[in-house]
C-alpha positions as CSV (number, residue, x, y, z in Angstrom):
1,M,0.0,0.0,0.0
2,N,1.6,3.3,-1.1
3,D,1.4,6.7,0.6
4,E,-1.5,7.9,-1.6
5,Q,-3.5,4.8,-0.8
6,L,-2.7,5.1,2.9
7,L,-3.7,8.8,2.9
8,K,-7.0,7.9,1.1
9,R,-7.7,5.2,3.6
10,T,-6.8,7.5,6.5
11,A,-9.0,10.3,5.0
12,Y,-11.9,7.8,4.5
13,G,-11.6,6.4,8.0
14,F,-11.2,9.9,9.5
15,A,-14.3,11.2,7.6
16,W,-16.5,8.3,9.0
17,S,-14.9,8.7,12.4
18,V,-15.9,12.4,12.4
19,V,-19.4,11.4,11.2
20,E,-19.6,9.0,14.2
21,R,-18.3,11.5,16.7
22,S,-20.3,14.4,15.3
23,G,-23.5,12.4,15.2
24,T,-22.9,11.1,18.7
25,Q,-21.8,14.4,20.1
26,I,-24.5,16.4,18.5
27,S,-27.2,14.0,19.6
28,Q,-25.7,13.9,23.2
29,L,-25.5,17.7,23.2
30,I,-29.1,18.1,22.2
31,I,-30.2,15.5,24.8
32,S,-28.1,17.2,27.5
33,I,-29.8,20.5,26.7
34,F,-33.2,19.0,27.3
35,L,-32.0,17.3,30.5
36,A,-30.2,20.4,31.8
37,R,-33.4,22.4,31.4
38,I,-35.4,19.8,33.3
39,L,-33.0,18.7,36.0
40,S,-31.0,20.9,38.5
41,P,-27.2,21.2,38.3
42,E,-26.9,19.4,41.7
43,L,-28.3,16.1,40.2
44,F,-25.7,16.2,37.4
45,G,-23.1,16.8,40.0
46,L,-24.0,13.6,41.8
47,T,-23.5,11.4,38.8
48,G,-20.4,13.4,38.0
49,M,-18.8,12.2,41.2
50,L,-19.0,8.6,40.0
51,T,-17.5,9.4,36.6
52,V,-13.9,8.6,37.6
53,F,-14.8,5.2,39.0
54,M,-16.8,4.2,35.9
55,A,-13.9,5.4,33.7
56,I,-11.2,3.5,35.6
57,G,-13.4,0.4,35.5
58,Q,-13.7,0.7,31.8
59,S,-9.9,1.0,31.4
60,I,-9.4,-2.1,33.5
61,I,-12.0,-4.0,31.4
62,D,-10.1,-3.2,28.2
63,S,-6.8,-3.9,30.0
64,G,-5.0,-2.6,26.9
65,F,-6.1,-5.8,25.0
66,G,-8.2,-3.9,22.5
67,S,-5.2,-1.8,21.5
68,A,-2.9,-4.9,21.6
69,L,-5.2,-6.7,19.1
70,I,-5.1,-3.7,16.8
71,Q,-1.3,-3.4,17.1
72,K,-0.6,-7.1,16.5
73,K,-0.4,-7.7,12.8
74,N,-1.3,-11.4,12.8
75,H,-3.5,-12.1,15.8
76,T,-5.4,-15.3,15.9
77,L,-8.9,-16.5,16.9
78,I,-7.4,-17.9,20.1
79,D,-6.1,-14.3,20.9
80,E,-9.6,-12.9,20.3
81,C,-11.4,-15.5,22.3
82,S,-9.0,-15.3,25.2
83,V,-9.4,-11.5,25.4
84,F,-13.2,-11.9,25.1
85,Y,-13.6,-14.2,28.1
86,F,-11.0,-12.4,30.2
87,N,-12.9,-9.1,29.7
88,I,-16.2,-10.6,30.8
89,F,-14.5,-12.1,33.9
90,I,-13.0,-8.7,34.8
91,G,-16.3,-6.9,34.1
92,I,-18.1,-9.2,36.6
93,I,-15.4,-8.7,39.3
94,L,-15.5,-4.9,38.9
95,A,-19.3,-4.9,39.2
96,I,-19.0,-6.8,42.5
97,L,-16.3,-4.6,43.8
98,M,-18.3,-1.5,42.9
99,Y,-21.4,-2.9,44.7
100,F,-19.5,-3.5,48.0
101,F,-17.4,-0.3,47.9
102,A,-20.4,2.0,47.0
103,P,-20.9,3.1,50.7
104,V,-17.2,4.1,50.9
105,I,-17.5,6.3,47.8
106,A,-20.7,7.9,49.2
107,H,-18.9,8.6,52.5
108,F,-15.9,10.1,50.8
109,F,-18.1,12.7,48.9
110,H,-20.5,13.1,51.9
111,Q,-23.4,12.2,49.6
112,E,-25.4,9.2,50.9
113,A,-27.4,9.0,47.6
114,L,-24.3,7.8,45.8
115,T,-24.5,4.3,47.4
116,S,-27.5,3.2,45.4
117,L,-26.5,5.2,42.3
118,A,-23.0,3.5,42.2
119,R,-24.5,0.0,42.7
120,V,-26.9,0.3,39.8
121,L,-24.3,1.9,37.5
122,A,-22.0,-1.0,38.1
123,I,-24.1,-3.0,35.6
124,N,-22.3,-1.0,32.9
125,F,-19.0,-2.9,33.6
126,V,-20.6,-6.2,32.7
127,I,-22.5,-4.8,29.7
128,N,-19.4,-3.1,28.2
129,S,-17.1,-6.2,28.7
130,F,-19.1,-8.1,26.0
131,G,-18.2,-5.6,23.2
132,I,-14.4,-4.9,23.5
133,V,-13.2,-7.5,20.9
134,Q,-15.8,-6.6,18.3
135,T,-15.0,-2.9,18.6
136,A,-11.3,-3.5,18.4
137,L,-11.8,-5.6,15.2
138,L,-13.9,-2.8,13.7
139,T,-11.2,-0.3,14.5
140,K,-8.4,-2.4,13.1
141,D,-10.4,-2.7,9.8
142,V,-10.8,1.1,9.9
143,D,-14.5,0.5,9.7
144,F,-15.8,3.7,11.4
145,K,-18.8,3.7,9.1
146,T,-20.3,0.9,11.1
147,Q,-19.2,2.4,14.4
148,S,-20.8,5.7,13.4
149,R,-24.2,4.0,13.0
150,I,-23.9,2.1,16.2
151,S,-22.9,5.2,18.3
152,I,-25.6,7.5,16.8
153,I,-28.4,5.0,17.2
154,S,-27.5,4.0,20.7
155,S,-27.0,7.6,21.7
156,V,-30.3,8.8,20.3
157,A,-32.3,5.8,21.7
158,S,-30.8,6.1,25.3
159,G,-31.2,9.9,25.2
160,A,-34.9,9.6,24.4
161,I,-35.3,7.2,27.3
162,G,-33.5,9.6,29.6
163,I,-35.6,12.5,28.6
164,I,-38.9,10.5,29.1
165,C,-37.7,9.5,32.5
166,A,-36.8,13.1,33.4
167,Y,-40.2,14.4,32.3
168,S,-41.8,11.6,34.4
169,G,-40.1,12.9,37.5
170,C,-37.4,10.3,37.9
171,G,-34.8,12.9,38.8
172,V,-31.2,11.7,39.0
173,W,-32.3,8.2,38.0
174,S,-33.0,9.6,34.5
175,L,-29.2,10.0,34.0
176,V,-28.6,6.4,35.4
177,V,-31.1,4.9,33.0
178,Q,-29.7,6.8,30.1
179,S,-26.2,5.6,30.8
180,I,-27.1,1.9,31.2
181,S,-29.5,1.8,28.2
182,G,-26.8,3.5,26.0
183,N,-24.2,0.9,26.8
184,F,-26.7,-1.9,26.3
185,F,-27.8,-0.7,22.9
186,R,-24.2,-0.1,21.8
187,T,-23.1,-3.7,22.8
188,V,-26.1,-5.3,21.1
189,L,-25.5,-3.3,17.9
190,V,-21.8,-4.2,17.9
191,W,-22.7,-7.9,18.1
192,Y,-25.3,-7.5,15.3
193,S,-23.0,-5.5,13.0
194,R,-19.7,-7.5,13.5
195,P,-20.1,-11.2,12.4
196,W,-17.3,-12.3,14.8
197,R,-18.5,-14.8,17.4
198,P,-16.4,-16.4,20.2
199,K,-15.5,-20.0,20.2
200,W,-14.8,-22.1,23.4
201,L,-11.1,-21.3,23.2
202,F,-8.8,-19.9,25.8
203,D,-5.0,-19.7,26.0
204,I,-3.3,-18.1,29.0
205,N,-0.1,-17.9,27.0
206,S,-1.8,-15.9,24.2
207,L,-3.2,-13.6,26.9
208,Q,0.2,-13.1,28.4
209,K,1.8,-12.2,25.1
210,L,-0.9,-9.6,24.4
211,F,-0.7,-8.4,28.0
212,S,3.1,-7.7,27.6
213,F,2.1,-4.9,25.3
214,G,-1.3,-4.1,26.8
215,S,-0.2,-4.0,30.5
216,R,1.6,-0.8,30.0
217,L,-1.4,0.7,28.2
218,L,-3.5,-0.5,31.1
219,L,-1.4,1.3,33.6
220,S,-1.2,4.3,31.4
221,G,-4.9,4.2,30.9
222,I,-5.6,4.1,34.6
223,I,-3.2,6.8,35.4
224,D,-4.6,8.9,32.5
225,T,-8.1,8.3,33.7
226,L,-7.3,9.2,37.3
227,Y,-5.5,12.3,36.2
228,N,-8.2,13.5,33.7
229,N,-10.8,13.0,36.4
230,I,-8.8,14.3,39.4
231,F,-10.7,17.6,39.0
232,Q,-14.0,15.9,39.5
233,I,-12.7,14.2,42.6
234,I,-11.3,17.3,44.2
235,I,-14.2,19.6,43.2
236,G,-16.7,16.9,44.4
237,R,-14.9,16.6,47.7
238,M,-14.1,20.2,48.4
239,F,-17.0,22.0,46.7
240,S,-20.7,21.4,46.1
241,P,-22.3,19.1,43.6
242,A,-23.5,22.2,41.7
243,N,-19.9,23.4,41.3
244,L,-18.9,20.0,39.9
245,A,-21.9,20.2,37.5
246,F,-20.8,23.6,36.3
247,Y,-17.3,22.4,35.7
248,N,-18.5,19.2,34.0
249,R,-20.8,21.1,31.7
250,A,-18.0,23.4,30.6
251,N,-15.7,20.4,30.1
252,Q,-18.4,18.6,28.1
253,L,-18.9,21.5,25.7
254,Q,-15.1,21.8,25.3
255,Q,-14.9,18.1,24.5
256,V,-17.3,18.3,21.7
257,P,-14.9,19.6,19.0
258,I,-12.1,17.6,20.6
259,Q,-14.0,14.4,20.3
260,L,-15.1,15.3,16.7
261,I,-11.6,16.1,15.4
262,S,-8.7,15.0,17.6
263,T,-10.0,11.8,19.0
264,S,-11.3,10.8,15.5
265,A,-7.8,11.3,14.1
266,K,-6.3,9.2,16.9
267,R,-8.6,6.3,16.3
268,V,-8.0,6.3,12.5
269,T,-4.3,7.0,12.5
270,Y,-3.3,4.4,15.1
271,P,-4.0,1.4,12.9
272,I,-2.6,3.2,9.9
273,Y,0.6,4.1,11.8
274,S,0.9,0.5,13.0
275,M,0.9,-0.7,9.4
276,I,3.9,1.4,8.4
277,H,5.8,1.7,11.7
278,D,8.9,0.1,10.2
279,D,9.2,2.8,7.5
280,K,10.3,5.9,9.3
281,E,10.2,8.2,6.3
282,R,6.6,7.3,5.4
283,L,5.6,7.4,9.0
284,L,6.9,10.9,9.4
285,S,5.2,12.1,6.2
286,I,1.8,10.8,7.3
287,F,2.3,12.0,10.8
288,R,3.2,15.5,9.8
289,K,0.2,15.8,7.5
290,T,-2.1,14.5,10.2
291,L,-0.7,17.0,12.7
292,L,-1.2,20.0,10.3
293,T,-4.6,18.9,9.3
294,V,-6.0,18.2,12.8
295,T,-4.6,21.5,14.2
296,A,-5.8,23.5,11.2
297,I,-9.3,22.6,12.2
298,T,-9.0,22.3,16.0
299,I,-7.3,25.6,16.8
300,P,-9.7,27.9,15.0
301,V,-12.7,25.9,16.2
302,M,-11.6,26.3,19.8
303,A,-11.2,30.1,19.2
304,V,-14.8,30.1,18.0
305,L,-15.9,28.3,21.1
306,Y,-14.1,30.9,23.3
307,F,-16.0,33.8,21.8
308,T,-19.4,32.1,21.7
309,A,-19.2,30.7,25.3
310,E,-21.7,33.2,26.8
311,P,-24.4,32.9,24.1
312,L,-23.9,29.2,23.9
313,V,-24.6,28.5,27.6
314,I,-27.2,31.2,28.1
315,V,-29.3,30.5,25.0
316,F,-29.3,26.7,25.3
317,Y,-28.8,25.9,29.0
318,T,-30.4,29.1,30.5
319,T,-28.9,31.4,33.1
320,K,-28.9,28.7,35.8
321,W,-25.8,27.3,34.1
322,A,-24.1,30.7,33.7
323,N,-21.3,29.7,36.2
324,S,-20.0,27.3,33.5
325,I,-18.9,30.1,31.2
326,V,-15.7,31.1,32.9
327,Y,-14.6,27.5,33.1
328,L,-15.4,26.9,29.5
329,K,-13.3,29.9,28.4
330,L,-10.3,28.6,30.3
331,L,-10.7,25.0,29.1
332,V,-10.6,26.1,25.5
333,F,-6.8,26.7,25.9
334,L,-6.4,23.0,27.0
335,G,-8.4,22.0,23.9
336,V,-5.9,23.9,21.7
337,L,-3.0,21.9,23.2
338,Y,-4.7,18.5,23.3
339,P,-4.3,17.4,19.6
340,L,-0.5,18.1,19.9
341,H,-0.3,15.7,22.8
342,L,-2.5,13.2,21.1
343,V,-0.7,12.8,17.7
344,N,2.8,12.6,19.3
345,L,1.8,9.9,21.7
346,N,-0.1,8.0,19.0
347,V,2.9,7.7,16.7
348,L,5.0,6.5,19.6
349,L,2.5,3.9,20.5
350,A,2.1,2.6,16.9
351,Q,5.8,1.9,16.8
352,G,5.4,-0.5,19.7
353,H,7.0,1.6,22.4
354,S,4.3,1.1,25.0
355,D,7.0,1.1,27.8
356,K,8.2,4.6,26.7
357,Y,4.6,5.7,26.4
358,F,4.0,4.6,30.0
359,R,7.0,6.6,31.2
360,L,5.9,9.7,29.4
361,E,2.4,9.4,30.9
362,L,3.8,8.9,34.4
363,L,6.2,11.8,34.1
364,K,3.6,14.3,32.8
365,K,1.0,13.2,35.4
366,L,3.5,13.7,38.2
367,L,4.2,17.2,36.9
368,G,0.5,17.9,36.6
369,L,-0.3,16.7,40.1
370,T,2.6,18.8,41.5
371,V,1.0,21.9,40.0
372,L,-2.4,20.8,41.2
373,S,-1.2,20.4,44.7
374,F,-0.3,24.1,44.8
375,T,-3.5,25.4,43.0
376,M,-6.2,23.2,44.6
377,K,-6.3,25.4,47.7
378,Y,-7.6,28.2,45.6
379,K,-10.6,28.7,43.2
380,I,-11.4,26.2,40.4
381,E,-10.3,28.8,37.9
382,V,-6.8,28.8,39.4
383,M,-6.7,25.0,39.2
384,I,-7.5,25.1,35.5
385,V,-4.8,27.8,34.8
386,G,-2.3,25.6,36.5
387,Q,-3.3,22.7,34.3
388,I,-2.9,24.9,31.1
389,I,0.7,25.9,32.1
390,S,1.7,22.3,32.9
391,S,0.1,21.1,29.6
392,F,2.1,23.6,27.6
393,F,5.4,22.5,29.3
394,V,4.5,18.8,28.8
395,Y,4.0,19.2,25.1
396,F,7.3,21.0,24.3
397,F,9.6,19.1,26.6
398,I,8.0,15.7,27.3
399,N,5.5,14.4,24.7
400,S,7.5,15.4,21.6
401,H,10.8,14.0,23.0
402,Y,10.5,10.6,21.3
403,T,9.0,12.0,18.1
404,K,12.2,14.0,17.8
405,K,14.3,10.9,18.8
406,Y,12.7,8.4,16.4
407,L,11.5,10.7,13.6
408,G,13.6,13.8,13.9
409,Y,10.6,16.0,14.3
410,S,10.8,18.1,17.5
411,G,8.1,20.0,19.3
412,F,9.7,23.3,18.2
413,R,9.7,22.2,14.6
414,Q,6.1,21.2,14.9
415,A,5.3,24.6,16.4
416,K,7.1,26.3,13.5
417,D,5.0,24.4,11.0
418,L,1.9,25.4,12.9
419,L,2.8,29.1,13.0
420,P,0.6,30.0,9.9
421,T,-2.4,28.3,11.5
422,I,-1.8,30.1,14.8
423,L,-1.5,33.5,13.1
424,S,-4.6,32.9,11.0
425,T,-6.5,32.1,14.2
426,I,-5.3,35.2,15.9
427,L,-6.5,37.4,13.0
428,A,-9.9,35.6,13.1
429,S,-10.1,36.1,16.8
430,I,-9.7,39.8,16.5
431,S,-12.6,39.9,14.0
432,M,-14.8,37.8,16.4
433,Y,-13.9,40.0,19.3
434,L,-15.1,43.1,17.4
435,V,-18.3,41.4,16.2
436,K,-19.1,40.1,19.7
437,R,-19.1,43.6,21.2
438,L,-21.8,44.5,18.7
439,S,-23.9,41.3,18.6
440,G,-24.2,40.5,22.3
441,N,-24.9,37.2,24.0
442,G,-28.2,36.2,22.4
443,M,-29.0,34.0,19.5
444,V,-27.8,36.7,17.0
445,G,-24.3,36.5,18.5
446,L,-24.4,32.7,18.4
447,I,-24.9,32.9,14.6
448,V,-22.9,35.9,13.6
449,I,-19.7,35.4,15.7
450,P,-18.8,31.9,14.3
451,S,-19.8,32.9,10.8
452,V,-17.5,35.9,10.8
453,G,-14.7,33.9,12.5
454,V,-14.8,31.1,9.9
455,I,-14.7,33.5,7.0
456,A,-11.9,35.6,8.5
457,Y,-9.9,32.4,9.3
458,L,-10.2,31.0,5.7
459,I,-9.1,34.4,4.2
460,A,-6.2,34.6,6.6
461,A,-5.2,31.0,6.0
462,K,-5.3,31.6,2.2
463,L,-3.0,34.6,2.6
464,L,-0.6,32.9,5.0
465,R,-0.7,29.7,3.0
466,V,-1.8,27.3,5.7
467,E,-0.7,24.0,4.2
468,A,-3.8,21.9,5.3
469,V,-6.2,24.6,4.0
470,M,-4.3,24.8,0.7
471,Q,-4.5,21.1,0.2
472,L,-8.2,21.1,0.9
473,E,-8.7,23.9,-1.6
474,E,-6.7,21.9,-4.2
475,I,-8.9,18.8,-3.6
476,L,-12.1,20.8,-3.9
477,L,-10.9,22.5,-7.1
478,K,-10.0,19.1,-8.7
479,R,-13.4,17.8,-7.8
480,M,-15.1,20.8,-9.3
481,H,-13.0,20.5,-12.4
482,K,-13.9,16.9,-12.8
483,G,-17.5,17.7,-12.3
484,N,-17.5,20.5,-14.9
485,Y,-15.5,18.3,-17.3
486,G,-18.0,15.5,-16.9
487,K,-20.9,17.8,-17.8
488,D,-19.0,19.0,-20.9
């Protein structure tokens, strides 16, 4: 498979991954708007306190085996079946542990209601364990078209159930029912869509070989999950459920473009990078184009989100969620840095260096926790600013270290390549700032601000010759030319 074919496959997979993420995120966003208007922030805060435990459990269920199956070029049916049965066993164990430790969790957060909530949500561990192998196989085949259908259908169906429960007066249990039904629909659809079925096969040696790669991903995943959710733990412990709900709402809105673009790129490029990890020159070429393309979209989108934060929250979620605005504006800067971290770590992982991946994850988490230990005694805003500063340092001096070592592409070289995109975004931001002063924080501002921002960015990107935008323009012109030629 040559570079052009790889790029086409990457582009096709990325497009469908974006469709999946956009469909899922948009449907979840619409559903969250309905639920946020019906339920109080305090109820969202209660389920938010359990987020970290559910996320850690999911990381343990996968145990890195999903990624190991993707990375291994010639895995066997025995590999797949061994992972399948092991995941189910782990899912059951986690559900049991969650049931018995639920009172401890409730005591930690001083919220007695968490006991029953945690015990019921533990069902998700068992449900999710049944779909890990099928999802990994779909990802390895770069079949995000099927995954997009599964995610959108399950999201819409579970969301509808959650809204009905909320209108019926079920309160916080509406969110619990939505979560469980969403995972159930997703697992059922994965089984229906992927013809793979387990045989009565199990080999501990096969599992050990996969675990030699996946174990480091497991530890990295748990550490990453703990770190990413440490804010929820601290805010839930030191502040009120409402404060946690405001932070989570801001984080959810910031994650929408991140999930659409950066995470889609990660899912698509990992199997592609794994195919060519022995050819450093080709890997660098594909990696650089991925970096420039993802950031050319993510950076201006995050700028738009910054300037539309007020009208977005006020128009859709009402003024009772206004405290989320300041958190959202700060989290935008983390969103700008996120794709830079993601693509650098992804290319390292695809080369089979899960040990170095784990070291980097451990080092940057230690740095982040050190910063957090100094900022947590202050306001939530100060905690977020500290996270931004540590994230900037991590990118330039930690995450890009091995990219420079193995591919000769340092963080500063990457930043230099990204300079036209950054300058174009700054020019677009100036135009959005001026328009915002005139349009206000209502629906008009929500329409006008992003429209002006996108136009200004495209003009600036054209003048400054942003590589990804120029390539997109070239592709569109070729398609238009073919279309006109066909008519003639």
